[in-house]
C-alpha positions, 0 to 999 in steps of 0.5 A: 430380406430377413428384415421386416418390410416395415423396419426395411422401408423405415431405415431406407427412410432415415438413410434418405433423411440423413442423405437430404442434407447433404445433397441439399448443399452439394456444389452444382459441380459435384451434382453434374459430375454425378449425372455425367458419371451415371450417363457414362455408367449407363451406356457402358453397361448397356448390352447388361441392361437390355439383356437383364430387361428381357428377363423382365419382358419375359416374365410379363408374357408369362404373367400376361401383362398386355402389349401397352404394358410391355411396350413401356416396360421394354429397354432397348439400345435406343431407349438406353441412349435416351436415358443416357441423353436425358441425365446430360441435358438435365446436368446442363440445366441451371441449378435452381437450388439457392437462386434468389428473385424478387429481392427488394428494399422495404421502407424499413431498410431490410431486402426481402426476397425468395430463395429456391431450395430442394423439398428434401425427400421425395418418394416415387412410386411408379409402374412398368417404365424402368426409364423413370428410374433413371429420369427420377434420379437425375431429376431429384440429384440436380435439384438437391433432394434425395430419392426413395424410388419404388418401381413395379415387380414387372421391371425389378431386374431393370430397375436394379441394374439401372440403380447399380449404374446410379450408385456408382456415378454417385460414388464416383462424383463423391456425393453420398449413395443413400441420394437415390435409393431403389427399393429391393423388394417386390412386396406390395407392402412396402407402398403401404409403408412409404405412405405412412412415412411422413416423417422422412418422406416430404412428397409422393409422386406417383407414376402409373395406372389409375389403380395404383394413383387412386390407392396412393391419393387414399392411403397417403399421409404425404402430399402427392404430386400426380395425374389420373388420367391423360384424356387429351383432346384435339379440336379441329376448327372449321377455319383449320388448315387442313394439311396440319390438321391431319398431320396434327390428329394423326400424329396425336393419336398415332405416334405413341399409344400407351403414353398419357399425352396421346390423343384419346378424343378428337373433336371436329367442326360440323361445317368441315367434317365431311370433307376432312374426315375421309381422308383423316379417316383413311390416315387413321385406318391405315395405322390400325386405329379404331374409330367410335363415333358420335351420330353424327360421326357415324353418318359420315363414317358409317362402319365406325363403332358408336360411341358410348358416355364411357368412351368420352371419359376412358384413356384408351392407351390403345389405338382407339379413338373417340370422334365427336362432331360438334357445332362450333367452338363453344360445344367443343369447349363444353365437351372439354370441360365436361370430359378432360382430366386436365392433362393436355388440349390442342385446337387447330385453327387459323383464326387468332381469335378462336386460338386466343380464346381456346388458350384462355377458357381451357383448363388443363396443364397444357393447352396447345395451338397448331401442335401435337398433344404429343409435345406435352412432355419434359423433354420437349419443354426444355425441362431435360426430363420430368418426374411426371405430368401433374394436372393438380393446380398446387404445388406443381402443374403440368410436366415436373421438372427441376422447379417443380421439385423444389419450393422457396422460402423467404430470405431477409437481408439487413445490416444491424437493423431492428423493428421499431 
């Protein structure tokens, strides 16, 4: 690349701003056509995508990436199919753009309502997972936004191969290719330039490790939708169904390790701990999970590792689980209040009143009763895909799908009305 990083990023930004006006007024049929065409291109080029991805994996191993990072980087045929299915699911979702809600007559005779509209240009900065390229493109496209995508250097070949499929699909549907632009340079300076491009980018969405997100929060001149950690809790109440409790806890921890909605801390009510923990520990250790426990846990599981204060605030993204035995629901809520990252918490109980209290008092973006935290996901919530999971309270919270990538404006309908 001959041009400077600053010149390159600014040119990308101006192209995105121009494209945002065109995609913002595009018909739903054209956007859906593009999404289906991108899905078909991904499937048709599956062999190429997996071959290119192997280059990134080999490079990552040479660079010493850990297993969790490599797992997120990997693209096999199953994940290519999943990306394509995600695009088709987004195409099948209702188009939020132009929806008018709350239309009502005012005493003056005018009608006032709110119309859902695109945000404009969305900059997405992410690490490792190449499937984010397809998911982000799909959601931004369907919600009428232009997107600037900057993936990590470890996935550069995979991201560019997916970008070629996206361009092909946009061109097939007659939509501007600049609607989705994937940054071509691995130079870290590109991130800094994006964060200063407030005249071209309306919102930044970071997806990656805590270091990346902290940097973006510190440097961005642009509003950010983000979450820092996924320190998720499962509380097993003494009024639980024990079979459900074991099943949910094992799934929440072991279904996948390197994801933000995996359980990192298990809270268990003291009255049931001596009965439930032996079977639960057996199942977790069969999966190779290292257990770290509070003093009461160590009485019941003597060979567990003593938990430190740091453990309660750690997102492991690995087969490690912290366990704390608590006296009751009040103590569980207090622990969650002090140590949760605001992502996802679950209670396992057959007591309706306790379940309702947990739902009401836990201040996280997703709160669950008798279900695994692994369900905190855009696909599972019926969003088709997600741009990320926000633990902020403004402007979006939880899995950010199509509605989260739009805003609203007031619309007023009159017939020659003037204010007296």
